[in-house]
N, C-alpha and C positions, 0 to 999 in steps of 0.2 A: 704703425705708419703716419710719416709725420704729417701732422697738422689734421691727424682726421683720429676720431674718438668713435667707441660703439660699444652701445650696451642693449640689454633686452626690456621690451615694454609690452605689456599684454594690453591690448585693446578692445573693445566691443567686436571688432571686426576679426578678432585673432591673435595672436602672438607675433610681433615683428622684433627684427634688430634695428633699432634706431643709431644712424649715424649723423654725425654731425663734422664739417669741415672748419676747421677754425678762419674767421674772416673779421670782416669789421662788425663790431657789435650789434646786435637786432640785425644781422643780414647775414650772419653764416647761414651757407648750403646744407640744407636736410635732406635725408631722405630714410625711408623703411625699406628693409627688405625683409624677404621671408628669412627664419631661420636658419632653414638649411640649405642654402642658395647654390645652386650648382651651374656655374657661369660655364660649362661645357653645354648644358641646354637651354631649351629655348627660353628666354626672359620676356616676360608679361613688363613692359615698363609703361608706366605712367608720369609725364611730366606736367605737373599739377604747378600753375602760375599761384601764386598767395591772391587771396579777396577776402579780406577782413569782413566786409559786409555779406558776402555770401559765403565762405566758411566758418564763419563763428556765428554772425548773425542771422544765417539762412536767409538772406534778403531773397524775394524774388523776382528781381530787377536782373537778375541773372541764372545760370545754371553750375555754378562753381561749388555751391556745398553739396547738390545732388552729385557732382561728378566725379567729387571728393569721396563720397560713402561710396557710390559705385565701383569706381576704381579700386580702393581699399578693398572691398567684398570681392571682387574680380579676381586680385593679388591672391588674398589668402585663400579663394576656393583652389586656384592654380596651382599653389605652394612654392614657385619659383620667379618671383617678381621683386621689381623696386618701384619704389613711389618716391619721385624727385619732388620736393618742395621748393620751387622755385620763388625765390625771396625778392621781388619787383612788381609790388603792389601796384597794381591800376596800369597794366601792360607799361611798368617802370616809370610813371609819372608821379609816383609817390602817394600815400594817403591824403593830403589835403589838395593837390590837384585833382587827384580822382573825385574829390566831393565836388571841386569845380567842375568837371567833365558832366556829373550827375545834374548840376544845374542846368548846365548848357545843353544837356540831353531833354530835360523839361521845357525848356523854352524852345525844342523842337531840331535841333541838331540829332544826328544819330553820334555811336561811339566812334566809329572812324573820322567824322569832321572834328568832333570836339576833341579826341588828342591831337590831331594837326593843327587846331587852333592854340591848343594848351602847350604844345611841345614840338612843330613843327614835322613831326612824324604821325603817320596811322599807327605803329605799334613800334616803342622802343626799346621792346626784352629784347637782352643778350643771356643767351643759351650758353656761354663758354663756361661759366662754372659746373652747369649741369653736366656738361660731359666730363669736366674733371673728376666729380666724384664719382658717374658712372664708372671711368675706366680705372679708377683705384678701388670701386666694391668689386669690379668683376676682375679685371688683372687683363683681360683680353676682349676680342673683338667678337662677342657674344650673338647668336641671332637674337632678331627683337621682335617680338609681336606689341605694337603701337599701340597703348589705349589714348585715341586721340581724334578730334575731328578737324586736325589743322595739318593738311600736306606740308607747309613749312618745316613742324618739329621732323617729319619722314625727311625731308632733304637734307636739313641741318645733320642726324645723325648718319644718314648716307655719305654726306661728305666727309664725315668722320671715318668712315671705313666701314660701319654696319652695316647688316645686312637686314633690313628693315620689312614687316607687312603690318599697316594698318588695320589696327580694329575700332571701328566706331563707339563712341561712346555717346548713344542719344539720349538725350533727357526730351520729355515732353513740352512743348512751351506751355505759358501760360499768358493770362491777359495783360502782364506786366512785362514780360519781355520777350514779346512776338517780335519788336522791332528790331529789338538786340540781336534776335536770332536770323533776323533777314539780312542784317547788317553783315552780318559774321558769313552768313552764306555768298551773300551777292559779291561783298568787298573784299575780305579774306579766303575766299573760296572755300570756306568748311563742309561739312557735311558731304563733301564728294571726293570720295575715296577712289572713285573710277576714274578721275580725270586726272592724268597727268601731262607734266610739261613734256615737251618733245625737244630733241637738237637734230636741228634740219642740216642736209645737205643738198644743195639742188645742182644736178645732174641736168646735162644737155644731153640730146639725144645721140649724138656723136660719143659721149662717155659712154653709153650703155651698148653701143655698137662695137667699140674699139676694146675697150676695160671692161666689160661687163663682168665677166668672170673673175679677175681678180677685185674689183669692187666688191662683188657678193661674197669673197672669201674673208676681205677684210671686215666688212659688217659683221661677218659670222664669226670672227677669232674675240667679238667684244661679249662679256657676259652682262644680259638686262635681265633685271628683275621685273617680274609679274606687274609689280607695282612700283612707282617710281619713273624716272625719267625712260621716253622710250625715244628710237632713231626713226625719222621719218627721210626719205629719201624722195626728193623732188623730180619730176622729168616735165620739162615745160612743151606742151603740145601748139602747135599754130593749127588750128581748122580753115584758114586761109591759104596755106600751103598745103591742104588736103589731108594732113595728119589723121583725120577720121576715118579716113575712106583706106589707108594705108593697110593693108593687108599684112607686108611685109614689116612693116612697124607693131603691127598687133603682134606679130611672131615674136619679134625680137623683144618687146617689152614681156610677153609672158613667160618666154625662157629667161628672161635677168631674174624673173618676181621666183621662177623653181627655184634658182640657187641660193635663195634669202632661206635660210633653217628656220630662223624663228619667227615667224611671220605674223605672230601673237603680238610681237615687241617691235619690230620692225616696220613700218607702214610704207608704203610707194604711195606717194602723192603726186597727182596729175594736176599741173600747173594752167589755166586757162582762163583768157579773158571772156568777162561775161557779154554774153549776148542775149537780147529779146527775141531772136528772130527763130519761128516754130522749124522750122527747117533745120537751122542749128541745134536744135534740141534732137531732134531726131536722127540726126548724125551721131549725135553724142551718146543719145541712149544704146544704140545699134554698137557703136564703139565699144563702150562700156560692156555690154552681154556679152561681148567676145571674149572679155578679159576672166582670166581664170584664175585671180587670185582675189583678196582682199582691199581695197583701195581709198583712198582719200582724197579729194578736191580741194584744190586753192584757186579760188576767183579773184579776180581783180576788174577793177571798171574804172573810165574814165569821169564816170557820172558821179555828181556827189547828190542827185535827187533820189531820194529812197523810194519815192513813187514808180519809178521805172524798174526797183528790183525785185523780182517776184520770187517771194520767200518758197512760196508752195511748190516752185518747179525747183529749186534748190533741194526743199525739202524731198520732194517726188525721186531723186536719185538715188541708187543704191551707193551708199558710201558709208565709209567708216565716219570722217569726220568731215565738215567743212571749216576751211580755214579762208576767212575774207581778209585781204589783202587790203589796206586802206592808207591813206598818205594825210601828212597834216591835215590838208585841206579839205579833206572828205571826213571830218570827224562830227561835222553837221549832222551827218549820216544818222549819229545815235539820237538824234532829237526825235526819232519816230519809235514811239514806244515797241512797235512791233519787231522792228530790227533789232532794238536793244534787248527784248525776252527771246530774241530765238538763238544770240550768242550768249545766253545766262545758261543756254543747256550743256550738259556734259559733252564732251566732245567737239564742240565747235570753238574756233578759235578765231583773234584779231590780230591780224599780223602787222604790227607798224612798222612800214619799210617807205622812208622818202629815198632811200638809193635807188631801188630798181636797177640792182643787178650791177649798179656802177661801181660799190666799191666804197662809197662815200659815209664817211663814220662821223657822229656826232657826239656832242659833249655829253657826260654822262646826266650834268642838272637838265639836259635838253630835252634825253630821253625821258627822264623823270617827269618831268613836267607833263610829257605829252601821256604818258601811262595813268598819269593824276587824273588827266582831264577824263579817260577811259572810265577808270574806278570810280570816280565820282557819278558816273551813271549806272553804277551797279552792276560792271561787268571786270572779272578777274581772270578769266581765260585768255591770257596776253601772250603774244609773240613778238620778236622785236628782228628788224634783220639792219645791215647797213656796215658792210666790209667787216664782220667778224671772221675770225681764227682763233688758234690756241691762245695768242697772246690777247685777246682782248675780251674772254672769256671773263674774267675777274670782274669787268662791269656786269656781267649777268648776275654773279653772288652779292654783288654791291646793291644792285636792283632786288634781288629778293631779300635780301637784310631789312632794305628800308621797307619794302610793302610787306614784308612777310607773306607773301604769297609765290608760288612756282612762276618763273618766267622762260618762257620758251623762246627759243632762238634759232635762227636759219642764214646759213653761211654760200656764199658761191664765188664773189670773185675772189675774198679773199683766202679762197684754197686753191687758185689755180694761179699757173705758173705759163706766160705765154700764150694765153686764152686754153690751156688744157689743166684739166684737173691734176691736180697733184697730190699724191696717193700718200707721200710721206707726213704733206700737211693735213691733210684729210683726218690719218691714223693720230697723229696728236692732236687736233680738236675734237676728236672722239674719246682719248682717252683722257681727256681734262675731267668727262664727268663717268666713264665706263672703264672696268678691269677689263684687260687684254689677256685671253689665256695664251694666247700665244700669236708671234707677229707670221700673217702670210708670206708664201714666197710668190714671188713674179715669175714664172715659166718664161713668161716673152722676154725679160732683162735679162736671164740667166744664159738663154741662147742668143740674145745681141750679144754680150760679153764674150760668149766663146767665138 
């Protein structure tokens, strides 16, 4: 195979085939694979970023050396795996700047802050070479079990068409790397295999009443992995209009939910304005108790005072997830440590939305600055909204590539035409991230044509 050479090497972990892909001297892409690799079987994969201090000198300031050894043992034991050695030292800072980063960390910064100061990015790694050598070794899209704590690596492989399941590679922290572990958890979303980004579609109640069946068929036509991105279908409720007491509405929503086959990976999200009144919560709890499906809640408030937001009440509501919708002027909410800690939990998201359903897009640099202000507070479960459709989702990819964290997205006005949900636009939007098994037919459209 052009530019790729292999040989066999014995190691203390077992015998491997060593692969080297030609490239810049000292930056060649390297991989170890099981001797009798079977691409048709499940591939245990580790993409291991180069770390001279950890891999060679076993520095206690990180867990890289221990992860390397553990991964090689696991792959050897499994008998069908690949270990890719990613030659981008110090999150692609290079060794010299990595040592500079170490000094900044000794001065009080964390690894996220140090990398931004030195390179303008929290993580400058590019996994393209890893993908190239993986494709050459396998020759097909084999099912992958990824040995990693990094959800971005899973997303990167999924974008390339691989079916991926993550298997955590947990190492006990020590006195020297405890802060490093905390930074990876809070600012890079590591160690959180259960947390998944979502692709949201905000529906109106009229959509459910008029097109509920075909919307459900459309969603059911997509293949969604147990790990990885989920689909969130939002439903805006108006307590002021009596929605929480409307039995007919409850029936409509329950019937719609029954039509969703994959309820594990498709979540119905009820959108509500935050309210402090006890009567509101009594009505809300009664309404939620009447629902026959697993649901999430999306809350927004016009207030920026965190002391008025009762997190205990939010926590008491039965739900899968809490999505808290905030505008730029409400970033001050994050000054409250209790609020910040609450949204560090798995399954809770902060939704950045200055558009409020009006379809107002903003530049990627503006969104980037907003996300950075949140990540700096130790929060990485982030969603964005504002005029998104299938043509603007490359912005989500760019944001994920910059921050190296999963970014969720919600779309509303971008999927509508003359106020009505456009099913073709919605399908294109979902197809950006999910494989579609078959296109659903719209019986109503067929009858109309006849």
